[in-house]
C-alpha positions, 0 to 999 in steps of 0.5 A: 713191609713199609721200609721194604716197599719204600726201597722197592719204589725209591727212584721214580718207580712209575715214570720212564725207562729207556726202552720201547716195547713191542705189543704195547698198543697203549703205551710208549716205553715204560710209562702209564696213561694219565689217571683221573682220581675219583672218590673211592666207594667205601662202606661203613661197618654194618653197611652192605657192599655192592659187589660185581664179579668178573669170573664167576665159576672156579676160584671166582665161586669160592671168592664171591659166595662167602661174601654173598653168604656173609650178607653182601650184595652181589649186583653184577655177574660177568663170565664169558661162559653162561653156565657158571652164571646160571649156576650162580643165579640158582645159588643166589635164589636158593639162599633167599636172594633175588636173582632178578636184581643181578645184572649179567654180562659176558664182557666186563667192559659192558658191566662197567658201562652199565653198573655205576653203583659198584663198591667192590669187584672180584676178579677171578679170570685167566691171568691175562684179564686180571689187570684190565678188569681190576684196573678199570674197576679201580679207576671207577673208585672200586676196591678189588679182590683179585685172584693170584697172581694179581697180574701177568706182566711187570708193567701191569704190576706197576700200573696196578699199584699206581692206580691203587695208590692214586685211587686210595682203594683197598686191594687184596691178592687171592693167595688165601693161605695168607689168612691162616693162623698157622701161616701167620704164626710161622711168619712170626717165628721166621721174623724173630730171627730164630734161624740166624743168617739165612742165605739159601731157600728152596721152594718147590711144587708138583705143578703144573697139573695142566699142559705145559711144554707144548706148542699151539695146536693147529686148526679151529673148532666151532665156538660153543653157543654158551661161550663168548670167545672174543671176550675170553681172549680179551686184550690178548692177541686173537687166536681161534677157539680150539676145543679142550685146549684153553677154556676152562682150565688149560690156559695157565701154561700159555704165555699169552694167557697165564704165568705157568706153574711159577706164577700160579703157585709161588704166590702160595709156596713163596709167601712164607719165606718172602714175608718171614725173611722180609725179602724185597728186590730180586736183582738176578735170575737164571733158569738152571734146568729146563725141560719141554721148552718151546715158544708157546707155553712155559716149560714142563719142568724147570729150576730157576735160581733167584738172587734177592738183595741184602735188606735191613742188615740181612744178607742176600738170599739165593732162592731156588724154584722147582716145578714139574715135580722136581725137588731139592736134593734130600741130602740138604734136609736130612731131618725132614726126610728122616721124619717124613720118609721123603721130600714133600711133594710141595713146600719150602726149605729155609736154611739158616746159620742156626737151623732150618725150617721146612713147610710141607704144604702149599700154604705154609700152614704146617712147618717143621723146625730143627735148630743147630745140632738137633737131629730131629725136626719138630713142628713149629707148633710144638718146638719149645723155642717157638712158644708164644712166651719166647716169640710173641704174637704180633700179627693180627689174626684173620677170623673168617678167611681172606675173602671176608678180610677184604670185605672188612677192609672195605669197611675200614675194620681191618687192613687187607694182609695181601694188599699192594704193599706185599703183593706187588713186590713179591709178584715182581720177583716171581715175574722176573723168574717167569721171564728167566724161564723164557730167556736163557742165560743169567739175567740182571734185573734193575727194579728201579730202572725197570730193565734187564738191559737184555732186549729179549727179556725187556720185550716180555715186561709189557703185555700185548693190548688188543685194539678195543681192550685198552685200559 
């Protein structure tokens, strides 16, 4: 991805754009605060990392527990809800660890004020807290493992990358399918050019499985004694607590806190075509179908058409995103529907001049291919044109999962596969799509200037940062 990223950043990516954005309390236009470089905190092979965790339950649990059970030191736990922290301490004790040596917090700012011995930080909070927690950690010299979608806005994505580059730390976005053997093999198959010229891609998901297309509920409820609601809100605009509305899982659809089905799932389902086709810059997007549109949450259903530019001598690509259980027309994939009986509930279809490839799950681990004039589709694992003799193995394989790949990267053993070279360019395109879901009409995106030239769309590039939560 080096050449792709070089093109992505060409033309002064981190300087200034010619517009100002409301809600950015710490910035003037598309600029960034000064960054003071500190020495990054790395470990050698055989040494243990001191790890802090921000967001202990849910996906955070599945991230930090493998690191702990691998032998790394969990020295700090931070969660706005005390319940996951107490369960984590019990788990640490059950595995022979010493829970009394773990410092516990509900506010990540206090964790960073107190814990100066951190080497790495896991961030698995709602999307709106990803950037402030991770960027604060990186400015301390810590490497960061951040759950997808890495950050919530394009300004944060660029700032995240600038801080990571300046500090020289390791980053990994938590789209765990990237570590799979099947996924990396399918990337190799696509990158071989076996499909010929690809100009059309379809990606779909059965999400959201959380509320979208709804307004903000009226009223407020008492905050549970175990919940630090102010820290849950963090840098976002403050709103009162409402039971069973935001915390724990239902925040994803709200503009202020999440990125909807597109931002959440495209990090998985778009990962295979993005890597396999070496997609780079998006220069246009349009929401061509929408249901349940309102001013508080992402729509209940949508289809977004994205346009990716020509790159490396390959033609431009139209990528169609479907969510809310919308799917592509079965007629464009007759071999798939004949073999499986239906269009899968989630997956992607890549259409080339020499054939098609279809992934039938979120992570691109299982894919089927039919070359030109073949009536039946076959697994890429079994198709004779996809053998290792014809398409060699090129990518490194991940033995122990994406979490431990990050640990090994922090010790200089491997390179993190979902680092900023990949995560930021892919995420920028996805966030352009998220903005298209909110602003009607065809949007033209200028990545180098970081502007749509559309005031309504440009106003969504930058996050609101509440006073006291600047980063």
